[in-house]
N, C-alpha and C positions, 0 to 999 in steps of 0.2 A: 713470509708467505701470506698472500692475500686471502682473507677469509671470504668464503662464498656468501653472498647476500641471500637471506632466506626469502621464501616466497612471501611471507607476511611483510617483511621489511620492503621487499620490492613493490608490493601492492600499496603499502602505506605511503612509500615515496611518490607513487603515481598520484595519490590524493594530494599530498603536500605540494607537488609541482603544479598542479592545477590551482591549489588554493593560494599559491604565491603570486599569481598573476595580479598586476597592479591595475587599478581602475576598471576591473571587470564589471562591478556592480553598476558604476556610473555609466559605462558603455551600454549595458543592457537597458537601463532606465532611459537613456537618451534615445536608444532605438525604439523603446516602447512609446515614447512621446511623438517620435517622427512617423511612426507607422500606424497611427490611429485609423481605424477603418479598413486596414489591409489585414486579410487573414493571416498573413505571415507574422503579424505581431506576436503570435503565440510562441515564436522562437525566442523573442526577447523575454517573455514572461518565464519560459522554461529556463532561460539563462539565469534569471533571478532565483528561481527555485533551486537550481543546481548550485548556485553560489552558497546558499544557506545550507544546503544539504552537505556540502563538504565541510562547512563550518561546524556542523553538528558532529560529524565524524571526528574532526580534528580536536574538537573541545574535549573529547574523551581520550583519544589516543595520544595527544600531545600534552594534555593538561589534567586529565582525570576529573573533568569538571561536568558532573552529571546535570547540574542545573542548566548549563549552556547547551548541552546536548538536547534537553527538552525545549529550551527557548529557540535555538536555531531550527530544530525540526518543525516547530510551529510556524516560524517565519517562511520556511521553505514551502509549506503546504498552504499558507495564506496566498502566496503567489500562484502556486500550481492550481489551487481550487478556483482562483479568480479567472483562470483561462476559460472555464466553462461559460461564465457570464460574458466575458469579453469577446470570445470568438465562437461560442456555440458548442454543442456536444461533440460534434465530429472531431474537433481539436482538443476535446477534453478527456481523452481516454486516459485512465489511470491504470498503472500496473503495480506489481508487487512492491517496487521501491517506494511508491507513493504511499501505499498503505502502511509500509514500515515507518515513515516519518509522521504519518497521521497518528499511529499508535504511540509512537515515541513522545508526541506532543502532550499526551495526557489531557487534552482539551475535550470535554464532553460533547460540546456542540459540533466540533469538527469530526469527531469519531462517529457521532450520530448521523451526520451528513454523509460521510464516506460510506457507511454501511448500507445506505439506500440509494447511492448513485449507481443504479443498475442499468441505465440505458445503453451504455456502450458495452456492457458485458453480454447483452443478449444478441448482438449482431456483429458479424465480421464487417470490416470497413467497406469492402467492395461487393458484398453479396448478402442476401437475406437469410442465410443459414443461421440457425440458432446455435451459436458457439458454445454458450455456457452449459448446455445440456449434452455436449459432446465430450466424452472423456478423453479424446485424443487432442482437445484444444486446451490451451493454457487458460482460456477463459473459465473452463470448469472449475479449476482450483481457485482462481481468483474470486469466483462467486461463493465458493465454499467458505472462504475467509470471511466474507461479509455476512453470510448466514450465521457463522460462529459468533461474530460480534453481536448480531441481533439476538442471539440465543434462540434461534429457530431450530430446536434439537430434532424435531420430527423430520424436517426436510434435509437437514444437515446429515443426519444418520442414514436416511434413505438414499441419498445421493452418494454417500460414502460406500455403502453396500453395492450400489449400482456401478460405481467405478471399479470396485474390487472384482465384480462379476463380469465386467466388459473392459478389463485393463488393456490398454494399448501396449504394444511392444515397447515403445519408447517412453512409456509412462510408468514402468515398473517401480522406479524409485519414488514415485509419488504416493505409493501405497502407505507409506509411513505417515503422510498427512491424514489419510483415512483412519488409520489406527489411532492417531491423536484425537480426531474429532469424535470418534466413537467413545473413547475414554473420557473426553471432555463432557460429552452429553450425560455420561454416567456418573460424573464427578469422581472418577477414578484417578487420583493424583499419581499413583504408582504407574498406571498405564500411560499416562501423559508423559511422565519423566522418561519412561522407557522408550517411547517414540521420539522424544527429543534427543536422547542419547544416540539413537540411530541416525537422526538427522545430521548430527555433527561427526559421525563416524566417517573416516576417510573414504570409504566406498561410496557413501551417499553425498557427502559434502563436495567431492571433487566434480560432481555433476550439478547438484542443487545450489551450490554456492557460486557457481559461475554461469548462471542463466543469462541470456542475451539482454534482458531488460536491466541488468545490473552493470555497473562500471566501477564506481568508486568502492562499493561495498565488497566486491570480489576479493576473497582471500583473507580478509580481516575480520568479518563477522559472518554468522550464518543468518542471513536475511530471514529465511523462513523459520529458523529456530527462535529468533528474537520475536518475530510476529506471532507465532503460536504461543510462546510464553506469555506475551503481553495479553493475548486474548484470555488465556487461562486466569491471569491476575485480575483482568477486567471483570471476570465473573467470580472472583473471590478465592481462586485456587492458586496458592503461592508456590507454584512449581519452581525448581531451581536445581540444575544439574551441576552447577559450579564448573562451568567450562568457559574458557576465554573467548570462544566464538559466540557466546550468549552472555554478555557482561551482566553480572548480577545487579549492579546499581541501576541499570536501566529498566528493571522489571516492575518496581512499585508504580501503581497508577496514581501518583500524587500530583495534582494540578499545581501549576505555578500560582502564586498569589495574585498575579495580574498578567494578562496576556495583551501586550501593547504592540500594535502594528507599527513598525518604525517607519514604513514607507507611505507617504502621502498618496501615491498612486493607487493603493489598495484599500485605504481606509474607508472609502465610501461604498465598497462592494459588500452588498448585503448577502451573507451566506445563504439564507433561506428564501431569497427572492424567487418566486415561482418562475420557471421557464416560460418564455413566450410561446403562445400556441401556434407554432409554425411547423411546417413540414420539412424535413430533411430527406436526403436521398436514401436514408436508411430507417427513418422513423416517421410515422404518419402524423403524430401530434406530440410534439415535444413536452407540452405542458403536463401531460399525464404522467411524466417521469420525474416531476419536481420532488426533491427530498423534502420531508416534512420537518418542522421545527421541533426542538426539544419539547418534551411534554406530550408529543403526539406519537402514535404508533408509527414506526417506519414503514415506508413503502416495502411491501413484503414480496417474497419470491412468488407466491401464488398470484398476487396482483399483477406482477410484472408478466407472468406467463399469460394472464388474461388479456392484458393490454396488447401483447405481442401475438396472441392467438396460438400459442403452443401449449402442449400438455405438460404439466409439471411432473417430475420424477417423484414418485411417492413410494 
């Protein structure tokens, strides 16, 4: 009698099947060189990022190699982050999967950069509505994660209460994030772990673990559970609910001894090079949104609201 394949094994095999493609990295890099100056070059950059993204997952699920989880996550985000400088902010939108690999990299500069890359969070792609202040938009929760990384407890908590008081029908399962953020701001480890346990519960995970921005991560990890846990560790709170959807060896924020960029194509990209002072169809002056280097206070939520001319949630 044939044994039925579990959902976990089915999803993991999906990652393996994509990871088994030969010459994919070379093909993406070849496309990158051929399409210089063409906005569609972003597709080849994303291909490189996805290549390393899969290698990061398989480093754990096939080899239990936490070191290579970190290394491959870093390389994935080296490519993904370079898309901003290469193609401009409109093509550089980041989602929850990107913050996942940023946090997994344990690299302070990258995490500092990502926490203040706020330009694309403030506007929808085709209209000037402020998405990140709208509880019904996924941008609302993505921005919350960045405020949590920055440690902006005042606005993080204010926005969490705002969400809970204006909760959209389809966002009811996102209340667990708000509960986590409120506990985080209070340093309440028990409250954080309670929220994480709910995040990986079947009721919540069957929705939150299968968001449209995810593909390879679906069914094998809790993306939001891992990210929230990493943010807690980033601030010194060693949460751990000992659950396979949040692998415990991934949680310590221990940097690699060296972060070497393997690909010559991205070695010359300066992470903190200010954006050019140009106007896009959604942003009047891109230079104002430039992330600041390590050692400087990050571009804050209040500053971003001032730049975009909107009222912050307090």
